[in-house]
PASEBA-1860 file (N, C-alpha, C; in nm, 3 decimals):
! residues 117
1> MYSFILII> 9.271/11.207/2.898/9.412/11.234/2.896/9.492/11.104/2.904 ~ 9.444/11.012/2.988/9.512/10.884/3.005/9.513/10.806/2.873 ~ 9.399/10.805/2.805/9.390/10.733/2.677/9.482/10.795/2.572 ~ 9.490/10.926/2.570/9.577/10.994/2.474/9.723/10.956/2.495 ~ 9.767/10.958/2.622/9.905/10.922/2.651/9.930/10.775/2.621 ~ 9.830/10.691/2.645/9.844/10.549/2.615/9.859/10.524/2.465 ~ 9.786/10.600/2.385/9.799/10.587/2.239/9.937/10.636/2.194 ~ 9.982/10.749/2.247/10.116/10.800/2.214/10.223/10.699/2.255
9> HSIICILL> 10.206/10.641/2.372/10.300/10.541/2.422/10.306/10.419/2.329 ~ 10.191/10.375/2.280/10.187/10.260/2.188/10.257/10.293/2.057 ~ 10.235/10.413/2.006/10.301/10.454/1.881/10.452/10.461/1.901 ~ 10.496/10.515/2.014/10.640/10.521/2.044/10.698/10.380/2.051 ~ 10.626/10.288/2.112/10.675/10.149/2.122/10.696/10.089/1.983 ~ 10.599/10.106/1.896/10.610/10.050/1.760/10.725/10.115/1.685 ~ 10.736/10.248/1.693/10.846/10.317/1.625/10.982/10.276/1.680 ~ 10.991/10.259/1.810/11.117/10.220/1.871/11.159/10.081/1.825
17> IMIVLFQA> 11.065/9.989/1.817/11.095/9.855/1.768/11.142/9.861/1.623 ~ 11.073/9.939/1.541/11.112/9.948/1.400/11.250/10.010/1.382 ~ 11.279/10.116/1.456/11.408/10.183/1.443/11.521/10.091/1.488 ~ 11.499/10.017/1.596/11.603/9.925/1.643/11.627/9.815/1.540 ~ 11.521/9.766/1.478/11.537/9.662/1.377/11.606/9.714/1.251 ~ 11.591/9.839/1.219/11.654/9.895/1.099/11.801/9.928/1.118 ~ 11.847/9.934/1.242/11.987/9.966/1.265/12.075/9.851/1.220 ~ 12.183/9.885/1.154/12.276/9.783/1.105/12.360/9.733/1.220
25> GKTLGLGG> 12.355/9.603/1.239/12.439/9.542/1.342/12.557/9.475/1.276 ~ 12.605/9.368/1.338/12.719/9.296/1.282/12.683/9.230/1.149 ~ 12.557/9.184/1.138/12.515/9.115/1.015/12.418/9.200/0.934 ~ 12.409/9.326/0.959/12.323/9.424/0.892/12.177/9.411/0.929 ~ 12.127/9.299/0.977/11.988/9.286/1.018/11.892/9.335/0.912 ~ 11.791/9.407/0.953/11.697/9.465/0.857/11.750/9.596/0.800 ~ 11.864/9.641/0.847/11.926/9.762/0.793/11.963/9.744/0.648 ~ 11.980/9.621/0.603/12.010/9.594/0.464/11.896/9.629/0.370
33> LTGGGSSG> 11.777/9.641/0.423/11.662/9.678/0.339/11.673/9.820/0.287 ~ 11.740/9.906/0.362/11.754/10.045/0.320/11.887/10.069/0.252 ~ 11.955/9.963/0.215/12.081/9.978/0.146/12.199/9.989/0.239 ~ 12.187/9.936/0.359/12.292/9.948/0.459/12.422/9.884/0.416 ~ 12.515/9.959/0.363/12.647/9.911/0.330/12.661/9.854/0.190 ~ 12.552/9.837/0.117/12.565/9.774/-0.014/12.589/9.875/-0.125 ~ 12.535/9.994/-0.112/12.558/10.095/-0.215/12.588/10.229/-0.150 ~ 12.661/10.313/-0.217/12.702/10.440/-0.159/12.597/10.548/-0.163
41> DAIMTGTG> 12.491/10.532/-0.242/12.392/10.638/-0.255/12.264/10.612/-0.175 ~ 12.262/10.511/-0.090/12.142/10.483/-0.010/12.131/10.585/0.104 ~ 12.012/10.601/0.155/11.986/10.703/0.257/12.054/10.670/0.389 ~ 12.046/10.546/0.432/12.093/10.509/0.565/12.231/10.443/0.561 ~ 12.317/10.481/0.473/12.448/10.418/0.465/12.553/10.504/0.532 ~ 12.667/10.443/0.557/12.779/10.517/0.614/12.754/10.557/0.757 ~ 12.834/10.650/0.804/12.822/10.693/0.943/12.705/10.788/0.964 ~ 12.665/10.858/0.859/12.553/10.952/0.873/12.423/10.882/0.907
49> GNVFLKKI> 12.400/10.769/0.844/12.278/10.693/0.873/12.280/10.633/1.011 ~ 12.396/10.585/1.054/12.406/10.527/1.188/12.386/10.631/1.295 ~ 12.443/10.750/1.277/12.427/10.857/1.375/12.281/10.901/1.379 ~ 12.219/10.913/1.263/12.078/10.953/1.255/11.990/10.852/1.328 ~ 12.009/10.723/1.303/11.928/10.620/1.368/11.954/10.615/1.518 ~ 12.077/10.636/1.558/12.108/10.635/1.702/12.042/10.752/1.774 ~ 12.038/10.868/1.709/11.974/10.984/1.771/11.823/10.963/1.782 ~ 11.763/10.908/1.677/11.619/10.880/1.682/11.590/10.776/1.789
57> TAGLAVMF> 11.674/10.673/1.798/11.655/10.569/1.900/11.665/10.629/2.040 ~ 11.762/10.714/2.062/11.776/10.776/2.194/11.656/10.865/2.226 ~ 11.610/10.942/2.128/11.493/11.028/2.151/11.368/10.948/2.181 ~ 11.347/10.840/2.104/11.230/10.755/2.129/11.240/10.684/2.263 ~ 11.362/10.644/2.302/11.380/10.578/2.431/11.346/10.673/2.546 ~ 11.388/10.799/2.533/11.356/10.898/2.637/11.205/10.922/2.643 ~ 11.141/10.935/2.527/10.996/10.955/2.525/10.924/10.832/2.580 ~ 10.976/10.712/2.553/10.917/10.589/2.606/10.922/10.588/2.758
65> IITSVTLT> 11.036/10.627/2.814/11.049/10.630/2.960/10.956/10.734/3.021 ~ 10.948/10.851/2.957/10.861/10.957/3.010/10.715/10.914/3.007 ~ 10.671/10.856/2.895/10.531/10.812/2.889/10.505/10.695/2.984 ~ 10.604/10.608/3.004/10.587/10.497/3.098/10.567/10.547/3.240 ~ 10.651/10.640/3.281/10.640/10.696/3.416/10.509/10.774/3.430 ~ 10.473/10.850/3.328/10.348/10.926/3.332/10.228/10.833/3.345 ~ 10.225/10.726/3.268/10.114/10.631/3.276/10.109/10.562/3.412 ~ 10.226/10.534/3.468/10.230/10.471/3.601/10.174/10.564/3.707
73> VMSANRPS> 10.214/10.690/3.703/10.165/10.787/3.802/10.015/10.810/3.784 ~ 9.972/10.821/3.659/9.829/10.844/3.634/9.745/10.725/3.674 ~ 9.793/10.604/3.654/9.715/10.487/3.691/9.710/10.468/3.842 ~ 9.813/10.516/3.912/9.811/10.508/4.058/9.708/10.604/4.116 ~ 9.682/10.715/4.048/9.587/10.814/4.097/9.445/10.789/4.050 ~ 9.427/10.696/3.957/9.292/10.668/3.907/9.217/10.581/4.007 ~ 9.087/10.606/4.021/9.011/10.515/4.107/8.998/10.380/4.039 ~ 9.021/10.277/4.116/9.014/10.143/4.057/8.868/10.104/4.039
81> SSLMDIMP> 8.839/10.049/3.926/8.705/10.000/3.899/8.715/9.858/3.849 ~ 8.615/9.784/3.879/8.613/9.644/3.842/8.477/9.609/3.784 ~ 8.475/9.515/3.696/8.346/9.469/3.642/8.262/9.403/3.750 ~ 8.327/9.352/3.851/8.253/9.288/3.960/8.170/9.390/4.037 ~ 8.211/9.517/4.036/8.133/9.621/4.103/8.009/9.658/4.023 ~ 8.015/9.641/3.891/7.907/9.684/3.804/7.804/9.574/3.782 ~ 7.851/9.451/3.770/7.764/9.339/3.735/7.670/9.304/3.850 ~ 7.545/9.269/3.818/7.455/9.223/3.923/7.495/9.082/3.965
89> PAPVIPDH> 7.456/9.042/4.085/7.493/8.907/4.129/7.426/8.801/4.042 ~ 7.491/8.689/4.029/7.438/8.580/3.947/7.315/8.520/4.015 ~ 7.216/8.479/3.935/7.097/8.419/3.996/7.131/8.284/4.057 ~ 7.061/8.253/4.165/7.082/8.126/4.234/6.995/8.021/4.167 ~ 7.058/7.917/4.122/6.985/7.808/4.055/6.969/7.696/4.156 ~ 6.844/7.652/4.179/6.826/7.545/4.278/6.889/7.415/4.228 ~ 6.924/7.330/4.322/6.991/7.205/4.291/6.888/7.094/4.269 ~ 6.772/7.127/4.222/6.667/7.029/4.201/6.655/6.998/4.052
97> NPLAVPKP> 6.671/6.873/4.018/6.656/6.827/3.881/6.551/6.717/3.881 ~ 6.433/6.740/3.821/6.328/6.639/3.827/6.362/6.511/3.750 ~ 6.454/6.516/3.660/6.490/6.398/3.583/6.601/6.317/3.646 ~ 6.660/6.370/3.751/6.771/6.301/3.815/6.720/6.182/3.895 ~ 6.800/6.077/3.903/6.768/5.960/3.983/6.790/5.995/4.128 ~ 6.691/5.968/4.211/6.708/6.004/4.352/6.821/5.923/4.416 ~ 6.890/5.988/4.504/6.999/5.922/4.575/6.940/5.830/4.681 ~ 6.997/5.711/4.694/6.943/5.621/4.798/6.976/5.675/4.936
105> TVETTTTA> 6.879/5.660/5.024/6.901/5.706/5.161/6.937/5.586/5.247 ~ 7.028/5.606/5.333/7.073/5.500/5.423/7.022/5.535/5.561 ~ 6.949/5.439/5.619/6.898/5.463/5.754/7.007/5.428/5.853 ~ 7.029/5.516/5.942/7.129/5.491/6.047/7.058/5.476/6.179 ~ 7.109/5.390/6.257/7.050/5.372/6.390/7.128/5.455/6.487 ~ 7.056/5.517/6.575/7.122/5.604/6.672/7.164/5.527/6.796 ~ 7.105/5.414/6.817/7.143/5.336/6.937/7.225/5.219/6.892 ~ 7.334/5.201/6.954/7.420/5.088/6.921/7.375/4.966/7.002
113> AKPQS> 7.381/4.855/6.937/7.343/4.730/7.006/7.450/4.692/7.105 ~ 7.406/4.663/7.228/7.501/4.624/7.331/7.510/4.471/7.334 ~ 7.630/4.423/7.341/7.640/4.276/7.349/7.587/4.225/7.484 ~ 7.521/4.111/7.476/7.466/4.052/7.600/7.571/3.964/7.662 ~ 7.575/3.963/7.794/7.673/3.882/7.864/7.612/3.765/7.936
END
């Protein structure tokens, strides 16, 4: 069910972006592709096209909000799973490299020399 709503939500997002881009603004935007204001016989011209696009935008916006809230509620109720729970622990690799140059050892004296008086 969650995946289905997520797919519907994604489709609504894409449609909402497209509809907003097709709306004629001050400079016509992408609305000019459908004949926005250039000819009288285009589908999306005049006030009828603007009202139609505004209604579709409002409907898609409402559906977007509903699916957003639904997905939020559903994800809050889902048990959280992580790949760290599934994966086995990484193997421990020893720090021994036979080709490495041995580190020099420094001998330390535990008794400090006392000055003679």
